[in-house]
MITOR-416896 format. One line per field, with one value per residue: residue number from 1; x, y, z of N, C-alpha, C in turn; residue in one letter. Coordinates in Angstrom, 3 decimals. Layout:
REM residues N
voro = (NUM ...)
n.X = (X ...)
n.Y = (Y ...)
n.Z = (Z ...)
ca.X = (X ...)
ca.Y = (Y ...)
ca.Z = (Z ...)
c.X = (X ...)
c.Y = (Y ...)
c.Z = (Z ...)
drenvo = (A ...)
END
This chain:
REM residues 213
voro = (1 2 3 4 5 6 7 8 9 10 11 12 13 14 15 16 17 18 19 20 21 22 23 24 25 26 27 28 29 30 31 32 33 34 35 36 37 38 39 40 41 42 43 44 45 46 47 48 49 50 51 52 53 54 55 56 57 58 59 60 61 62 63 64 65 66 67 68 69 70 71 72 73 74 75 76 77 78 79 80 81 82 83 84 85 86 87 88 89 90 91 92 93 94 95 96 97 98 99 100 101 102 103 104 105 106 107 108 109 110 111 112 113 114 115 116 117 118 119 120 121 122 123 124 125 126 127 128 129 130 131 132 133 134 135 136 137 138 139 140 141 142 143 144 145 146 147 148 149 150 151 152 153 154 155 156 157 158 159 160 161 162 163 164 165 166 167 168 169 170 171 172 173 174 175 176 177 178 179 180 181 182 183 184 185 186 187 188 189 190 191 192 193 194 195 196 197 198 199 200 201 202 203 204 205 206 207 208 209 210 211 212 213)
n.X = (96.032 95.308 93.080 92.833 93.521 96.749 98.452 97.243 97.397 100.176 100.659 99.370 100.967 103.426 102.982 102.709 103.993 107.432 108.778 110.385 113.935 114.673 112.427 112.490 114.763 113.817 111.782 113.258 114.794 112.777 111.633 113.802 114.208 111.895 108.929 105.994 106.114 104.396 102.581 103.353 102.562 103.338 104.695 102.873 100.398 101.569 102.351 99.858 98.941 100.832 100.217 97.582 98.074 99.717 97.885 96.210 97.880 98.406 98.451 98.425 98.668 97.326 98.208 97.195 98.649 101.708 103.655 106.518 106.909 106.546 104.154 103.881 106.038 105.314 102.952 104.103 105.341 103.590 103.221 102.432 104.842 105.144 103.969 102.925 103.262 101.582 102.050 100.886 101.634 101.597 103.766 106.675 109.108 109.544 110.045 112.624 113.501 111.638 112.258 114.864 114.540 112.804 114.461 116.348 115.011 113.616 111.886 112.101 112.088 109.504 107.908 106.221 106.357 104.240 103.921 101.946 98.502 96.135 93.582 93.919 95.594 94.471 92.149 93.339 94.715 95.076 94.493 93.788 93.064 93.993 94.225 93.753 94.984 93.929 95.101 95.330 94.590 91.869 89.427 89.012 88.368 85.857 85.675 87.927 87.115 85.030 86.490 88.112 86.581 85.577 87.914 88.740 89.284 86.900 86.251 88.379 90.181 89.680 91.518 91.119 92.418 92.558 89.852 88.457 89.296 90.721 88.828 86.881 84.678 82.555 81.891 80.200 79.620 81.571 80.678 82.586 84.565 85.935 87.332 86.541 83.803 84.045 85.168 83.092 81.080 82.327 82.584 79.891 79.250 80.823 79.550 77.000 77.137 76.211 77.995 80.095 81.308 81.804 83.953 84.727 87.602 88.861 91.642 94.515 94.091 91.755 90.822 89.456 88.217 87.198 85.470 85.130 82.199)
n.Y = (96.695 94.239 93.923 92.713 89.595 88.123 87.645 89.192 91.690 92.002 92.196 94.610 96.433 96.007 97.080 99.739 103.067 103.200 103.311 106.200 106.597 108.036 107.716 104.999 104.817 106.224 104.497 102.176 103.137 103.876 101.388 100.289 101.902 103.084 102.833 100.929 100.781 100.011 101.964 103.562 104.965 103.503 102.062 101.684 103.014 105.443 106.210 106.590 108.793 110.667 110.874 111.905 114.382 115.511 115.782 117.709 119.862 121.487 124.588 124.894 122.666 120.604 118.395 115.955 114.218 113.211 111.238 109.560 111.103 110.114 110.096 112.835 113.645 112.349 113.724 116.197 115.999 116.809 119.490 122.890 125.168 127.302 126.273 125.120 122.900 122.075 120.342 118.350 116.889 114.934 113.753 114.465 113.191 112.374 114.552 115.556 113.428 113.482 116.025 115.644 114.019 115.579 117.727 116.462 116.126 117.720 119.540 120.673 123.356 124.020 122.659 122.704 122.102 121.261 120.916 119.167 118.850 118.503 119.357 121.508 123.172 123.685 125.484 127.988 128.341 130.325 129.848 128.721 125.772 123.663 120.969 118.353 115.957 113.428 111.531 110.655 110.263 108.141 108.471 111.220 111.921 112.860 115.281 116.566 116.888 118.793 120.947 121.554 121.882 124.432 125.683 124.665 125.203 126.029 123.335 122.033 119.195 116.508 113.935 110.887 108.560 105.005 104.260 101.923 100.455 97.986 96.214 96.153 97.759 96.471 94.492 93.077 95.530 96.163 97.503 98.703 99.418 102.086 103.342 102.048 102.683 105.453 105.660 104.576 106.509 108.700 107.944 107.865 110.563 111.757 110.741 111.878 114.652 117.687 119.479 118.347 115.962 112.487 109.655 106.376 104.523 101.216 101.025 99.743 100.150 101.459 104.439 107.548 109.914 113.144 115.854 119.319 121.028)
n.Z = (101.175 98.676 96.094 93.661 91.926 92.492 90.224 88.241 89.406 89.497 86.756 86.135 87.572 86.316 83.839 84.185 84.818 85.830 89.167 90.378 91.049 93.388 95.015 95.365 96.977 99.226 100.047 100.722 102.912 104.652 105.285 106.598 108.852 109.984 111.925 111.135 108.198 106.221 105.833 103.761 100.553 98.300 95.204 92.965 93.638 94.113 91.532 90.443 91.964 91.143 88.388 88.459 89.650 87.701 85.635 86.688 87.328 89.712 91.514 94.193 96.808 99.334 101.862 104.094 106.463 106.309 106.710 105.713 103.512 100.946 99.284 99.135 97.510 95.172 94.463 94.109 91.668 89.713 90.082 89.290 87.872 89.673 91.861 95.168 97.938 100.878 103.683 106.344 109.467 112.478 113.675 115.066 115.022 112.464 110.921 110.129 108.576 106.458 105.368 104.473 102.195 100.708 100.093 98.560 96.247 93.258 94.222 96.693 97.715 97.284 98.978 101.997 105.379 108.120 111.527 113.720 114.843 112.292 112.726 114.392 112.930 110.373 110.593 110.869 108.562 105.991 103.111 99.761 97.806 95.049 94.950 97.212 99.449 101.456 104.001 106.687 110.190 110.497 112.067 111.972 109.383 108.362 109.738 108.698 106.057 106.315 107.178 105.023 102.698 102.043 101.513 99.185 95.810 93.168 91.013 92.064 93.464 95.696 97.022 98.598 100.772 101.578 101.664 101.404 103.446 104.164 103.268 105.188 105.010 103.864 105.565 108.479 110.943 113.754 116.779 118.346 116.645 115.764 113.671 111.266 111.269 110.991 108.426 106.871 107.358 106.227 103.510 102.795 103.157 101.114 98.891 99.084 99.515 98.073 97.006 95.744 93.290 93.012 92.641 93.515 93.571 93.207 94.006 95.379 98.757 98.361 96.815 96.674 94.357 94.428 93.087 93.298 92.619)
ca.X = (95.329 95.218 91.787 92.973 94.382 98.161 99.019 96.694 97.980 101.553 100.602 99.024 102.153 104.483 102.639 102.565 105.267 108.341 108.998 111.655 114.998 114.637 111.362 112.991 115.644 112.966 111.107 114.232 115.157 111.587 111.521 114.932 114.334 110.655 107.858 104.815 106.426 103.277 101.811 103.767 101.626 103.823 105.016 101.746 99.535 102.354 102.271 98.496 98.924 101.633 99.479 96.474 98.651 100.182 96.702 95.632 98.911 97.937 99.300 98.431 98.300 97.280 98.293 96.966 99.326 102.922 104.458 107.902 106.959 106.471 103.049 104.174 106.911 104.537 102.076 104.948 105.737 102.654 103.047 102.703 106.188 105.079 103.103 103.385 102.602 101.535 101.811 100.704 101.766 101.739 104.925 107.862 110.281 109.704 110.198 113.935 113.520 110.884 112.974 116.031 114.140 112.257 115.577 117.020 114.179 113.600 110.742 112.296 111.694 108.063 107.208 106.203 105.935 103.544 103.943 100.841 97.210 95.467 92.383 94.338 96.308 93.647 91.299 94.131 95.436 94.365 94.893 92.873 93.813 93.521 94.301 93.902 95.143 93.627 95.665 95.720 93.796 90.556 88.294 88.825 88.151 84.684 86.044 88.833 86.322 84.313 87.468 88.791 85.721 85.491 89.241 88.988 88.848 85.961 86.959 89.458 90.076 90.055 91.867 90.978 93.035 92.109 88.397 87.903 89.698 91.032 87.613 85.962 83.490 81.456 81.725 79.386 80.341 81.761 80.366 83.800 85.518 85.731 87.904 85.676 82.596 84.406 85.330 81.743 80.416 83.020 82.207 78.514 79.310 81.342 78.524 75.759 77.311 75.910 79.056 81.129 80.977 82.769 84.069 85.599 88.393 89.402 93.099 95.103 93.101 90.654 91.158 88.316 88.449 86.025 85.668 84.222 81.398)
ca.Y = (95.465 94.060 93.324 91.938 88.412 88.524 87.665 90.337 92.877 92.097 92.658 96.038 97.172 95.872 97.871 101.133 103.776 102.748 104.163 106.929 106.108 108.696 107.102 103.680 105.055 106.595 103.275 101.308 103.693 103.803 100.018 100.012 102.752 103.700 101.924 100.826 101.212 99.676 103.186 104.176 104.815 102.426 102.482 101.773 104.142 106.656 106.609 107.111 110.152 111.507 111.102 112.813 115.713 116.021 116.173 118.913 120.919 122.371 125.651 124.776 121.317 120.343 116.977 115.658 112.960 113.195 110.050 109.841 112.028 109.441 110.640 114.253 113.763 111.948 114.848 117.308 115.799 117.495 120.887 124.050 125.662 128.184 125.616 124.866 121.843 122.285 118.995 118.384 115.608 115.110 113.024 115.303 112.355 112.154 115.835 115.643 112.393 114.041 117.151 115.133 113.571 116.720 118.532 115.688 116.193 119.005 120.324 120.967 124.717 124.165 121.826 123.348 121.166 121.766 119.908 119.301 118.307 119.231 119.972 122.786 123.986 124.066 126.667 129.222 128.331 131.239 129.494 127.862 124.665 122.997 119.524 117.956 114.516 113.064 110.222 110.779 109.427 107.901 109.034 112.642 112.156 113.721 116.609 117.162 117.318 120.031 122.024 121.893 122.043 125.841 126.110 124.025 126.029 125.383 122.416 121.391 117.752 115.860 112.521 110.312 107.235 103.950 104.339 100.558 100.077 96.556 95.466 96.160 98.566 95.599 93.466 93.529 96.533 96.025 98.798 99.269 99.723 103.507 103.726 101.580 103.522 106.762 105.533 104.408 107.816 109.565 107.528 108.317 112.013 112.092 110.378 112.639 116.102 118.249 120.383 117.580 114.728 111.536 108.274 105.581 103.601 100.104 101.039 99.369 100.087 102.337 105.843 108.302 111.204 114.020 117.143 120.364 121.525)
ca.Z = (100.779 97.241 95.796 92.439 92.031 92.486 88.873 87.526 90.029 89.009 85.368 86.181 88.023 85.307 82.660 84.601 84.887 86.869 90.325 90.308 91.924 94.692 95.804 95.749 98.125 100.351 100.490 101.407 104.216 105.498 105.800 107.474 110.038 110.457 112.310 110.268 106.824 105.336 105.619 102.498 99.435 97.449 93.832 92.034 94.006 93.913 90.109 90.255 92.520 90.247 87.148 88.743 89.865 86.398 84.864 87.292 87.385 90.783 92.056 95.648 97.247 100.767 102.204 105.499 106.729 105.487 107.020 105.336 102.380 99.646 98.489 98.926 96.351 93.991 94.127 93.673 90.273 88.820 90.477 88.449 88.209 90.836 92.819 96.531 98.701 102.319 104.199 107.793 110.155 113.930 114.176 114.976 114.790 111.021 110.231 109.481 107.539 105.333 104.761 103.750 100.863 99.968 99.586 97.512 95.039 92.562 94.697 98.106 98.076 97.067 99.958 103.308 106.413 109.303 112.573 114.660 114.445 111.216 113.299 114.966 111.943 109.223 110.752 110.748 107.289 105.092 101.752 99.013 97.221 93.826 95.171 98.616 99.659 102.835 104.331 108.090 111.102 109.910 112.810 111.682 107.955 108.159 110.224 107.713 104.901 106.625 107.314 103.764 101.524 101.679 101.083 97.900 94.684 92.250 90.126 92.802 93.667 96.954 96.961 99.937 100.767 102.502 101.801 101.493 104.801 104.246 102.971 106.329 104.712 103.441 106.581 109.618 111.720 115.196 117.382 118.948 115.572 115.493 112.380 110.179 111.305 110.453 106.970 106.321 107.394 105.268 102.156 102.597 103.004 99.786 97.912 99.216 99.608 96.752 96.547 95.058 92.589 93.555 92.168 94.382 92.763 93.991 93.887 96.657 99.839 98.003 96.613 96.149 93.708 94.554 92.403 93.746 91.510)
c.X = (95.188 93.920 91.793 93.746 95.843 98.748 98.528 97.255 99.419 101.597 100.315 100.244 103.238 104.228 102.250 103.955 106.115 108.474 110.342 112.659 114.945 113.567 111.715 113.906 114.822 112.270 112.053 114.551 113.968 111.454 112.653 114.812 113.021 109.624 106.687 105.089 105.316 102.409 102.238 102.707 102.040 103.933 103.821 100.824 100.279 102.312 100.868 98.410 99.691 100.860 98.321 96.985 99.118 99.013 96.111 96.575 98.566 98.961 99.408 97.870 98.323 97.322 98.110 97.517 100.536 103.638 105.915 108.024 106.853 105.377 103.265 104.993 106.206 103.634 102.887 105.342 104.828 102.479 103.249 104.088 106.222 104.258 103.767 102.583 102.708 101.129 101.882 100.854 102.023 103.046 106.203 109.122 110.543 110.054 111.528 114.070 112.810 111.709 114.195 115.662 113.504 113.390 116.428 116.284 114.318 112.592 110.905 111.802 110.195 107.232 107.358 105.606 105.268 103.482 102.817 99.585 96.587 94.208 92.698 94.910 95.386 92.781 92.040 94.897 94.643 94.817 93.760 93.706 93.146 93.434 94.545 94.019 94.948 94.130 96.192 94.806 92.350 89.394 88.032 88.535 86.965 84.990 86.981 88.051 85.649 85.266 88.064 87.851 85.609 86.838 89.606 88.437 87.810 86.713 88.100 89.136 90.478 90.342 91.846 91.456 92.391 90.591 87.704 88.334 89.826 89.798 86.581 84.673 82.305 81.246 80.799 80.217 80.380 81.571 81.584 84.839 85.296 86.212 87.034 84.394 82.877 84.557 83.978 81.003 81.018 82.617 80.779 78.471 79.769 80.312 77.370 75.944 77.136 76.994 80.129 80.515 82.129 82.757 85.094 86.292 88.963 90.907 93.698 94.033 91.939 91.084 89.961 88.793 87.146 86.360 84.657 83.510 81.476)
c.Y = (95.433 93.315 92.539 90.660 88.807 88.618 88.872 91.641 93.071 92.626 94.158 96.868 97.159 96.742 99.304 101.742 103.268 103.791 104.875 106.443 106.742 108.072 105.675 103.799 105.371 105.357 102.372 101.831 103.684 102.410 99.664 100.710 103.179 102.634 102.026 101.316 100.896 100.899 103.938 103.982 103.681 102.839 102.614 102.943 105.463 107.147 107.136 108.544 111.113 111.859 112.080 114.238 116.322 116.458 117.490 120.102 121.932 123.433 125.554 123.413 121.265 118.837 116.823 114.273 112.799 111.853 110.333 110.641 111.409 110.045 112.121 114.443 113.325 113.090 116.027 117.194 116.540 118.965 121.855 124.581 126.585 127.569 125.350 123.705 122.181 120.949 118.987 116.984 115.867 114.547 113.841 114.487 112.131 113.430 115.931 114.613 112.908 115.097 116.685 114.728 114.687 117.513 117.790 115.781 117.558 119.971 120.809 122.339 124.955 123.395 122.438 122.379 121.899 120.637 120.160 118.663 119.158 119.932 121.334 123.730 124.519 125.309 127.990 129.308 129.129 131.030 128.735 126.867 124.136 121.489 119.262 116.438 114.225 111.645 110.270 109.899 109.343 108.500 110.505 112.937 113.102 115.144 117.314 117.692 118.661 121.217 122.464 122.264 123.505 126.426 125.522 124.902 125.301 124.540 121.687 119.949 117.375 114.390 111.970 108.869 106.311 103.912 102.979 99.872 98.566 95.683 95.481 96.926 97.710 94.435 93.975 94.432 96.167 97.403 99.476 99.689 101.155 103.890 103.288 102.395 104.889 106.721 105.365 105.747 108.766 109.219 107.962 109.832 112.408 111.789 111.370 114.152 116.730 119.165 119.677 116.455 113.755 110.225 107.568 104.525 102.488 99.949 100.788 99.322 101.050 103.792 106.539 109.597 111.990 115.360 118.143 120.979 123.043)
c.Z = (99.259 96.925 94.485 92.718 91.815 91.085 88.082 88.091 89.557 87.581 85.308 86.546 86.951 84.088 83.026 84.715 86.049 87.979 90.192 91.351 93.304 95.591 96.193 96.965 99.374 100.925 101.262 102.805 105.175 106.109 106.756 108.833 110.692 110.810 111.337 108.838 105.831 105.045 104.363 101.415 98.511 95.997 92.902 92.381 93.855 92.490 89.780 90.767 91.628 88.984 87.362 88.920 88.548 85.518 85.373 87.192 88.482 91.155 93.573 96.043 98.765 100.980 103.710 105.788 105.834 105.550 106.615 104.041 101.010 98.773 98.195 97.660 95.069 93.531 93.598 92.204 89.300 89.119 89.317 88.829 89.428 91.973 94.159 97.131 100.187 102.945 105.720 108.376 111.639 114.476 113.992 114.701 113.302 110.255 109.480 108.364 106.283 104.604 103.985 102.330 100.050 99.325 98.566 96.184 94.370 93.160 96.145 98.527 97.923 98.099 101.346 104.328 107.570 110.315 113.563 114.127 113.342 111.718 113.911 113.918 110.855 109.444 110.576 109.442 106.265 103.654 101.084 98.206 95.949 94.018 96.646 98.674 101.137 103.102 105.763 108.941 110.642 110.719 112.526 110.202 107.702 108.613 109.249 106.515 105.171 106.775 105.981 102.629 101.095 101.277 99.715 96.785 93.834 91.213 90.800 93.148 95.085 96.660 98.384 99.910 101.800 102.679 101.695 102.780 104.978 103.987 104.085 106.040 104.263 104.403 107.689 110.540 113.204 115.826 117.997 117.906 115.083 114.097 111.210 110.125 110.695 108.936 106.291 106.275 106.363 103.837 101.823 102.374 101.610 98.693 97.913 99.245 98.225 96.202 95.738 94.240 92.822 92.797 93.058 93.533 93.639 93.787 95.264 97.742 99.603 97.943 95.985 95.518 93.797 93.932 92.899 92.558 91.460)
drenvo = (M Y F L P E K L D D Y V V A H S Q D E P E L L Q Q L T R E T Y Q K I L Q P I M L S G P Y Q G R V L S M I S K L I R P K S V L E L G T F T G Y A T L C L A E G L H P E G Q I H T I D V N E E L E D F Q R K Y F D K S D Y G K Q I H Q Y L G S A M D I L P D M N K T F D L V F I D A D K P N Y V N Y F H L I I D K L N P G G I I L S D N V L W H G K V V E P L N D K D V S T K A V L D F N T L L K E D P R I E T V L L P I R D G L T I S R K I)
END
């Protein structure tokens, strides 16, 4: 969802870094072959993710929700030379698609795929992280936070996507709308948890940056 007027949004995109060619190819093939291509981060948010990663220079990145690997490759652009990305997704049909583009990039050997539920995988993942990107099923956002907060290094960053949830966060809540309720609870948690400091940015469908104190 776009919250800026179209002309202003176009200006913002036009005056930001261009999307790399490999990501343009990934986007085209995603729209040609994959269901729900709208789930892609997209060129503007992708450049935001890339810039944040480049500022952090993380040695270890965790991504929850790989989809076709667009955001993974954006985050990889800022990796420390010895850095690693660990990305988790439940859709086995996308695994080969992801790997094809990972291996086309300069970061293929630094990207590790995990197939399955993050709720099952994370408890056994004996690693700590400098940067975490949450972009998976919304009803589990709060659960993901509790699973990763102790794995996040001091000063580490959590990026959380879709936190404005198509603007539904400011509309009357339908009791049957589980996803919107989950996003509301998650946003409150990020604001109130004393272990982190948070700023919510109105970028695309909402992107929160939380820093572990």
